N, C-alpha and C positions, 0 to 999 in steps of 0.2 A: 778879268775875262770871264764868260758868261758859262753857267753850268749847262749841264743837257736836262733834257725833261723826257722820260721815255712816256708813252700813249700807249696802252693794250686796247686792243678791239676783240673788246668781249662777247660777239657776238661770233668769232671766227678763235678764239683762243682755246684750245682743248687742255690748258692746265700740265702741259709735256713736261714741264718746267729746266728744260736744256738751258733758258733764258736764262735763268737762277745761276746755274751749273757753270758760265759759260762768260756772266760781269765778269772782265779783270778789275772793278772796286768794288766789286759783291754787294753794292745799294742793288738790287732786285730782291725781291724777298712774296711770299706765296701770301696773297691775300685772301680777304674774306668773302669778294664780288663774287658771285657763278658765273659761268658761263649765260648766258641769255637764249642759248641754240638747244640747252637739252642734256650736254654733256653736265656729267655731273660737278667734277670740279672745279675745283679755286682758282681765281686769273692772279698772276704776278701782279706787284705792281713797285713803283718804287718807292724807296727806303723815306718818309718823310725824313728834310733835312742832309741825304744823303747827297756828296756830288759827285755827279754822274759826271765820266767828260764825255759826252757824245760822240764815240767810237765805236758804235754802231754796232759792236759785236756782237749783242741781241736781238737783235733788228736781222743779220747776217744766218743766222744757225735757226730764226724759227721756222718751224716746217710749215705753217699755215699763215705766213704773211702779218701775224697780228701786230706787231708793233714798231709804231713809229716813233722815229728818235727827233727832239726839238733841236735846236743850238743855242 
C-alpha cells in the first residue's frame, strides 16, 4: 500500500502548528520555509522518510485549509 504525502500551501499557512499536534503518526514538523505573504512564522512539513497514512487529520484541523493530503 502506498504512503501518503502532505503538501502545505505556504501562501496561506500561518504556522499555528495544529497539524503537528493532531498528526497521529507524528510525521509533521515545523520546517524552515516561511509564509510567503508576510506572516513571519515557519510552515510545517512532512518529515522525510516518515510514513504518512493519509488520514487527513492535519488537513481537517488546519484553520486556513493550507494542507492537501495525497495518497
